[in-house]
Every structure is written in structure tokens, then in C-alpha cells.
DRENDO-1510 file (C-alpha; in Angstrom, 1 decimal, always signed):
<recs>
REC; n; res; u; v; w
REC; 1; MET; -29.4; +28.2; +48.6 .
REC; 2; PRO; -27.1; +25.2; +47.8 .
REC; 3; ILE; -23.5; +25.6; +48.8 .
REC; 4; PHE; -20.9; +24.0; +46.6 .
REC; 5; LEU; -17.6; +23.2; +48.2 .
REC; 6; ILE; -14.7; +23.6; +45.7 .
REC; 7; THR; -11.7; +21.5; +46.8 .
REC; 8; PRO; -8.4; +20.5; +45.2 .
REC; 9; ILE; -9.9; +17.1; +44.6 .
REC; 10; THR; -12.9; +18.7; +42.8 .
REC; 11; LEU; -10.5; +20.7; +40.6 .
REC; 12; LEU; -8.5; +17.6; +39.9 .
REC; 13; PHE; -11.5; +15.6; +38.6 .
REC; 14; ALA; -12.6; +18.6; +36.6 .
REC; 15; ASP; -9.2; +18.8; +35.0 .
REC; 16; VAL; -9.1; +15.0; +34.4 .
REC; 17; SER; -12.6; +15.2; +32.8 .
REC; 18; ILE; -11.4; +18.0; +30.4 .
REC; 19; PHE; -8.2; +16.0; +29.6 .
REC; 20; VAL; -10.2; +12.8; +28.9 .
REC; 21; LYS; -12.5; +14.6; +26.5 .
REC; 22; ARG; -9.5; +16.1; +24.7 .
REC; 23; LEU; -7.7; +12.8; +24.7 .
REC; 24; LYS; -10.7; +11.0; +23.2 .
REC; 25; ILE; -10.9; +13.5; +20.3 .
REC; 26; SER; -7.2; +13.1; +19.7 .
REC; 27; VAL; -7.2; +9.3; +19.8 .
REC; 28; ASP; -10.2; +9.1; +17.5 .
REC; 29; GLU; -8.4; +11.3; +15.0 .
REC; 30; ILE; -5.3; +9.2; +15.2 .
REC; 31; VAL; -7.1; +5.9; +14.8 .
REC; 32; GLU; -9.0; +7.2; +11.8 .
REC; 33; LEU; -5.7; +8.3; +10.3 .
REC; 34; LYS; -4.1; +5.0; +10.9 .
REC; 35; LYS; -7.0; +3.2; +9.3 .
REC; 36; SER; -6.7; +5.4; +6.2 .
REC; 37; LEU; -3.0; +4.7; +5.8 .
REC; 38; GLY; -3.1; +1.0; +6.9 .
REC; 39; GLN; -1.0; +1.9; +10.0 .
REC; 40; HIS; -0.4; -0.4; +13.0 .
REC; 41; PHE; +2.3; +0.9; +15.3 .
REC; 42; LEU; +4.5; -1.7; +16.9 .
REC; 43; HIS; +5.0; -1.1; +20.7 .
REC; 44; ASP; +6.3; -4.4; +22.1 .
REC; 45; GLN; +9.9; -3.8; +23.1 .
REC; 46; ASN; +10.8; -7.5; +23.2 .
REC; 47; MET; +9.5; -8.0; +19.7 .
REC; 48; LEU; +11.3; -4.8; +18.5 .
REC; 49; GLN; +14.6; -6.1; +19.8 .
REC; 50; LYS; +13.9; -9.5; +18.1 .
REC; 51; ILE; +13.3; -7.7; +14.8 .
REC; 52; ALA; +16.4; -5.5; +15.3 .
REC; 53; ASP; +18.4; -8.7; +15.9 .
REC; 54; ALA; +17.0; -10.3; +12.8 .
REC; 55; ILE; +18.0; -7.3; +10.7 .
REC; 56; GLY; +21.5; -7.9; +12.1 .
REC; 57; ASP; +24.7; -6.1; +11.1 .
REC; 58; LEU; +24.2; -3.7; +8.2 .
REC; 59; ALA; +27.7; -2.5; +7.9 .
REC; 60; GLN; +28.1; -4.0; +4.4 .
REC; 61; TYR; +25.5; -1.6; +3.0 .
REC; 62; VAL; +26.1; +1.9; +1.8 .
REC; 63; SER; +22.5; +3.0; +2.5 .
REC; 64; VAL; +19.7; +1.8; +4.8 .
REC; 65; LEU; +16.1; +3.0; +4.3 .
REC; 66; GLU; +13.2; +2.5; +6.7 .
REC; 67; ILE; +9.7; +2.6; +5.1 .
REC; 68; GLY; +6.9; +4.0; +7.2 .
REC; 69; PRO; +8.7; +4.6; +10.6 .
REC; 70; GLY; +5.5; +5.9; +12.2 .
REC; 71; HIS; +6.3; +7.0; +15.7 .
REC; 72; GLY; +9.9; +5.6; +15.5 .
REC; 73; ALA; +9.6; +2.4; +17.5 .
REC; 74; LEU; +12.0; +0.5; +15.2 .
REC; 75; THR; +13.8; +3.6; +14.2 .
REC; 76; ARG; +15.3; +3.9; +17.7 .
REC; 77; TYR; +16.9; +0.5; +17.3 .
REC; 78; MET; +18.1; +1.3; +13.8 .
REC; 79; LEU; +19.8; +4.5; +15.0 .
REC; 80; GLY; +21.5; +2.4; +17.6 .
REC; 81; LYS; +23.3; +0.5; +14.8 .
REC; 82; LYS; +25.4; +3.7; +14.0 .
REC; 83; LEU; +24.7; +3.5; +10.3 .
REC; 84; SER; +26.6; +6.0; +8.0 .
REC; 85; ASP; +23.6; +6.6; +5.7 .
REC; 86; PHE; +20.2; +5.9; +7.4 .
REC; 87; LYS; +17.1; +7.6; +6.1 .
REC; 88; ALA; +13.3; +7.1; +6.6 .
REC; 89; VAL; +10.4; +7.6; +4.2 .
REC; 90; GLU; +7.1; +8.6; +5.8 .
REC; 91; ILE; +3.9; +9.9; +4.2 .
REC; 92; ASP; +2.2; +10.9; +7.5 .
REC; 93; ARG; +3.0; +14.6; +8.3 .
REC; 94; ARG; +2.0; +14.1; +11.9 .
REC; 95; CYS; +4.5; +11.3; +12.3 .
REC; 96; ILE; +7.2; +13.3; +10.7 .
REC; 97; ASP; +6.8; +16.2; +13.2 .
REC; 98; TYR; +7.1; +13.7; +16.0 .
REC; 99; LEU; +10.1; +12.0; +14.5 .
REC; 100; LYS; +12.0; +15.3; +13.9 .
REC; 101; ASN; +11.4; +16.3; +17.5 .
REC; 102; GLU; +12.3; +12.9; +18.9 .
REC; 103; TYR; +15.2; +12.0; +16.6 .
REC; 104; PRO; +16.7; +15.3; +15.2 .
REC; 105; GLN; +19.6; +13.4; +13.7 .
REC; 106; LEU; +17.3; +11.4; +11.5 .
REC; 107; THR; +16.8; +12.3; +7.8 .
REC; 108; VAL; +13.0; +11.9; +7.2 .
REC; 109; ILE; +11.7; +12.2; +3.6 .
REC; 110; ASN; +8.1; +13.2; +3.4 .
REC; 111; GLN; +7.0; +11.1; +0.4 .
REC; 112; ASP; +4.9; +8.1; -0.6 .
REC; 113; PHE; +7.5; +5.3; -0.9 .
REC; 114; LEU; +5.7; +4.0; -4.1 .
REC; 115; LYS; +6.4; +7.4; -5.8 .
REC; 116; THR; +9.9; +7.9; -4.4 .
REC; 117; ASP; +12.8; +7.9; -6.8 .
REC; 118; LEU; +15.1; +5.5; -5.0 .
REC; 119; ALA; +18.1; +6.2; -7.1 .
REC; 120; VAL; +18.0; +9.8; -5.7 .
REC; 121; ILE; +17.9; +8.9; -2.0 .
REC; 122; VAL; +19.9; +5.6; -1.6 .
REC; 123; ASN; +23.1; +4.2; -3.0 .
REC; 124; ALA; +23.9; +0.6; -3.8 .
REC; 125; PRO; +24.2; -1.7; -2.1 .
REC; 126; ALA; +21.2; -0.7; +0.0 .
REC; 127; CYS; +18.9; -2.4; +2.5 .
REC; 128; VAL; +15.3; -1.6; +3.1 .
REC; 129; VAL; +13.6; -2.3; +6.5 .
REC; 130; GLY; +10.2; -1.4; +8.0 .
REC; 131; ASN; +6.8; -2.2; +9.3 .
REC; 132; PHE; +5.1; -2.0; +6.0 .
REC; 133; PRO; +1.5; -0.8; +5.6 .
REC; 134; TYR; -0.4; -4.0; +4.8 .
REC; 135; ASN; -2.6; -2.4; +2.1 .
REC; 136; ILE; +0.4; -1.6; -0.1 .
REC; 137; SER; +2.9; -4.4; +0.9 .
REC; 138; SER; +2.7; -6.3; -2.4 .
REC; 139; GLN; +3.4; -3.0; -4.3 .
REC; 140; ILE; +6.4; -2.4; -2.0 .
REC; 141; VAL; +7.8; -5.8; -2.9 .
REC; 142; PHE; +7.3; -5.2; -6.6 .
REC; 143; LYS; +9.1; -1.8; -6.3 .
REC; 144; ILE; +12.0; -3.5; -4.5 .
REC; 145; ILE; +12.2; -6.1; -7.3 .
REC; 146; GLU; +12.2; -3.3; -9.9 .
REC; 147; HIS; +15.1; -1.6; -8.1 .
REC; 148; ARG; +17.0; -4.8; -7.3 .
REC; 149; GLU; +20.3; -3.4; -8.6 .
REC; 150; LEU; +20.1; -0.9; -5.8 .
REC; 151; ILE; +18.4; -3.0; -3.0 .
REC; 152; GLN; +20.4; -6.0; -2.0 .
REC; 153; GLU; +18.3; -6.9; +1.1 .
REC; 154; MET; +14.9; -6.3; +2.6 .
REC; 155; VAL; +13.7; -7.2; +6.1 .
REC; 156; GLY; +10.1; -6.2; +6.6 .
REC; 157; MET; +6.9; -6.7; +8.5 .
REC; 158; PHE; +4.0; -8.0; +6.5 .
REC; 159; GLN; +0.6; -9.6; +7.1 .
REC; 160; LYS; +1.6; -13.2; +7.7 .
REC; 161; GLU; -0.5; -14.5; +4.8 .
REC; 162; MET; +1.4; -12.2; +2.4 .
REC; 163; ALA; +4.9; -13.0; +3.8 .
REC; 164; VAL; +4.2; -16.7; +3.6 .
REC; 165; ARG; +3.1; -16.4; +0.0 .
REC; 166; ILE; +6.3; -14.5; -0.9 .
REC; 167; ALA; +8.5; -17.2; +0.7 .
REC; 168; ALA; +6.3; -20.2; -0.4 .
REC; 169; LYS; +7.8; -23.2; -2.2 .
REC; 170; PRO; +6.3; -25.2; -5.1 .
REC; 171; ASN; +3.5; -27.7; -4.4 .
REC; 172; SER; +1.8; -25.5; -1.7 .
REC; 173; LYS; -1.4; -23.5; -1.8 .
REC; 174; ASP; +0.5; -20.3; -1.0 .
REC; 175; TYR; +2.9; -20.6; -4.0 .
REC; 176; GLY; +2.0; -18.2; -6.8 .
REC; 177; VAL; +2.9; -15.2; -8.9 .
REC; 178; ILE; +4.3; -12.8; -6.2 .
REC; 179; GLY; +6.4; -15.6; -4.7 .
REC; 180; ILE; +7.9; -16.7; -8.0 .
REC; 181; LEU; +8.7; -13.1; -9.1 .
REC; 182; ALA; +10.3; -12.3; -5.8 .
REC; 183; GLN; +12.3; -15.6; -5.6 .
REC; 184; ALA; +13.5; -15.1; -9.2 .
REC; 185; PHE; +15.8; -12.4; -7.9 .
REC; 186; TYR; +15.9; -12.8; -4.1 .
REC; 187; ASP; +16.3; -15.6; -1.6 .
REC; 188; CYS; +13.1; -15.2; +0.5 .
REC; 189; GLU; +12.9; -16.5; +4.1 .
REC; 190; TYR; +9.9; -16.3; +6.5 .
REC; 191; LEU; +11.5; -15.6; +9.9 .
REC; 192; PHE; +8.9; -15.5; +12.6 .
REC; 193; ASP; +5.3; -14.5; +13.6 .
REC; 194; VAL; +4.4; -11.1; +15.2 .
REC; 195; PRO; +1.1; -11.4; +17.2 .
REC; 196; PRO; -1.6; -8.7; +17.0 .
REC; 197; GLY; -1.1; -7.7; +20.7 .
REC; 198; CYS; +2.3; -6.3; +19.8 .
REC; 199; PHE; +0.6; -3.4; +17.9 .
REC; 200; THR; -1.5; -0.3; +18.5 .
REC; 201; PRO; -4.1; -0.6; +17.3 .
REC; 202; PRO; -4.0; -4.4; +17.1 .
REC; 203; PRO; -4.6; -5.7; +13.6 .
REC; 204; LYS; -7.1; -8.5; +13.0 .
REC; 205; VAL; -4.5; -10.7; +11.5 .
REC; 206; MET; -1.2; -12.3; +12.4 .
REC; 207; SER; +1.9; -10.5; +11.1 .
REC; 208; GLY; +5.3; -11.9; +10.2 .
REC; 209; ILE; +8.8; -10.9; +9.4 .
REC; 210; LEU; +10.2; -11.7; +6.0 .
REC; 211; ARG; +13.8; -11.4; +4.7 .
REC; 212; MET; +14.6; -11.0; +1.0 .
REC; 213; LYS; +18.3; -11.2; +0.0 .
REC; 214; ARG; +19.4; -10.5; -3.5 .
REC; 215; LYS; +20.7; -13.5; -5.5 .
REC; 216; ILE; +24.1; -13.2; -7.1 .
REC; 217; GLU; +23.4; -15.2; -10.2 .
REC; 218; PRO; +21.3; -13.7; -13.0 .
REC; 219; LEU; +17.9; -15.1; -13.8 .
REC; 220; GLY; +19.1; -16.6; -17.1 .
REC; 221; CYS; +16.2; -15.8; -19.4 .
REC; 222; ASP; +14.2; -12.9; -20.9 .
REC; 223; GLU; +12.8; -11.3; -17.8 .
REC; 224; LYS; +9.8; -9.6; -19.5 .
REC; 225; LEU; +8.7; -12.9; -21.1 .
REC; 226; PHE; +9.3; -14.8; -17.8 .
REC; 227; ARG; +6.8; -12.5; -16.0 .
REC; 228; GLN; +4.3; -12.9; -18.8 .
REC; 229; ILE; +4.5; -16.7; -18.7 .
REC; 230; VAL; +4.2; -16.8; -14.8 .
REC; 231; LYS; +1.3; -14.5; -14.7 .
REC; 232; GLN; -0.6; -16.2; -17.5 .
REC; 233; ALA; +0.1; -19.7; -15.9 .
REC; 234; PHE; -1.5; -18.7; -12.6 .
REC; 235; THR; -4.7; -17.2; -14.2 .
REC; 236; GLN; -5.9; -20.8; -14.1 .
REC; 237; ARG; -3.8; -22.3; -11.3 .
REC; 238; ARG; -5.8; -25.5; -11.1 .
REC; 239; LYS; -5.5; -26.2; -14.8 .
REC; 240; MET; -2.7; -28.0; -16.6 .
REC; 241; MET; +0.0; -25.9; -18.2 .
REC; 242; SER; -1.2; -27.0; -21.6 .
REC; 243; ASN; -4.5; -25.2; -20.9 .
REC; 244; SER; -3.3; -22.1; -19.1 .
REC; 245; LEU; -0.5; -21.5; -21.6 .
REC; 246; LYS; -2.2; -22.5; -24.8 .
REC; 247; SER; -1.9; -18.9; -26.1 .
REC; 248; PHE; +1.9; -19.4; -26.2 .
REC; 249; ALA; +3.5; -21.4; -29.0 .
REC; 250; PHE; +5.2; -24.0; -26.9 .
REC; 251; LYS; +6.5; -27.2; -28.6 .
REC; 252; GLY; +9.2; -29.9; -28.2 .
REC; 253; GLU; +10.0; -32.7; -25.9 .
REC; 254; VAL; +11.0; -30.6; -22.9 .
REC; 255; TRP; +7.7; -28.7; -23.1 .
REC; 256; GLU; +5.8; -32.0; -23.0 .
REC; 257; THR; +7.3; -32.8; -19.6 .
REC; 258; TYR; +5.6; -29.7; -18.2 .
REC; 259; ALA; +2.4; -29.6; -20.2 .
REC; 260; SER; +0.5; -31.9; -17.9 .
REC; 261; LYS; +1.6; -30.2; -14.7 .
REC; 262; ARG; -0.1; -27.4; -12.8 .
REC; 263; PRO; +1.7; -24.1; -12.4 .
REC; 264; GLU; +2.0; -24.5; -8.6 .
REC; 265; GLN; +4.2; -27.6; -9.3 .
REC; 266; LEU; +6.9; -25.8; -11.2 .
REC; 267; SER; +9.9; -24.2; -9.5 .
REC; 268; VAL; +11.3; -20.8; -10.4 .
REC; 269; GLN; +14.0; -22.5; -12.4 .
REC; 270; GLU; +11.5; -24.6; -14.4 .
REC; 271; PHE; +9.7; -21.4; -15.4 .
REC; 272; VAL; +13.1; -20.1; -16.6 .
REC; 273; VAL; +13.4; -23.3; -18.7 .
REC; 274; LEU; +9.9; -22.7; -20.2 .
REC; 275; THR; +10.8; -19.1; -21.0 .
REC; 276; ASN; +14.0; -20.2; -22.8 .
REC; 277; ILE; +12.0; -22.8; -24.8 .
REC; 278; LEU; +9.7; -20.1; -26.1 .
REC; 279; SER; +12.6; -17.6; -26.6 .
REC; 280; ASN; +14.6; -20.2; -28.6 .
REC; 281; GLY; +11.7; -21.3; -30.7 .
</recs>
């Protein structure tokens, strides 16, 4: 009859085996959850410090809001700034349970940021920060623009391609609708790259930090018409403005100076001029 010798080492490996099996299930569940929410958690402490330094002194803001804190990597640095009104919006219930346990002093709002009534949770002037889910990052930017009277500044992590587009200047392939609409109301600056290895799980793309700071001066034209003209112009970005905007009744000498140009050649201010041409008949 075989004799099995049970030793502490045997028990140790048995326990490890059980632990690994349990851990694998847990990690698989978490990875699946991250994919469904577009989550990539930042773990590189040097990069987190660099981002915190880029965010800088927020004492001039009444409210600061972090979008999607996840497991609180950036949150820890934000709490270190001793802000008088700092909140976080997080949709993932599992992350919220962790955050409340790890940072009991933090106010965490369990909501989808895109559905959040910002006027209820922040006061002007406010700043928004965060490692934004890449699959909704453009929607986040448009919501910030919509609430520009509340939000004076935003410092956020985006997929690099998106961040570059938002900060792009005329005469570049990245310049387009989202960049013009953002730059109409904010000064947009691409700050630096964040490599995939800084995240868990690592994304397949380069990330980047973008700052948007509210402009003081008003746009100077009908904002609704401005958006319509910009969007229509870029439906055919390689065509001349005379073709892409032929549905609008443009006329006059000033219009003629823009008619032969492509939309990517026009600055934000030139789109403002075009809007006023149409508004003024």
C-alpha cells in the first residue's frame, strides 16, 4: 500500500495551488470587467507623480472632480493636495467598495459621468482630472465643453491619438471637428506621452496627457451656427470650402478668400468670421 508523507511543504504547495486557482478566476473577472468599461489602471508611481505635478496647484478652484478613479492610483496624489472640495465619479461598484475602504475621507459618486448633473456635484470654478476611459473620452470632452461655465480646467489621460487631435493646429492631418470645438472655448495643450507599460492591463496604444484651460474671451459668434458650419465643413475635409459648405448661403468678398481653401486650413477664428458672415447676411 503506498504511503503518502504529508509535510508542511506539501501543505504549502497545496495552499498555493488553491490560491492560484482562486486568483486566476478573480483576475479573469477583473480583466473582463476592465474591457467592458474601457479601463486601464495606471500603476507607474513615477508617471503618477509626473501627472500630479502637471495638474499643479488647484487652490484657485472651488471644486475638483476626478473621473473614473479606478483603484485610486491618482486619487492618492489628489488627496495629498489638501483640496477643500474633492470628489470622484466612478461607475464600477467593485472599485467604489475598494476606494471607500482605502480612502474613507473621499466622496465617491456612483454614477456614469456622462449622465451626471455636474451643477449638482461641483461649484464654479471647477477642475476635472482623471484617467479617462478611452471609449468615451470624446463624449467626456463634449460634456466638459457643454458645462464650460462650471469647468475652468481639465487635465486628463487620453489615447494619444485623441489628445493630439484635440490640441491640433490648422494645416495638420489631426486637425478637425473635436479640436476646433474644444479650442473655441479652451486653450488646449498636449503635455506628454504615457507608455503602455505604465498600465494594468497595458493598452495597445500610446496614451497622453492633455490640458484644457478655459478661455476668458467669448467666442464672438452664434455658437450653434458655428458648430453647424464646422461639422459640415469637415464632412468633406479634402474638398474646398465652396463645395463642402455649398448648402449655406455664403456671399461677399470675405467669403471668397475662404471659398478655395480646405477646412483644415482655417483657424478657429476664421470659422468665427465665416459664422458672422452668414449671421450678418
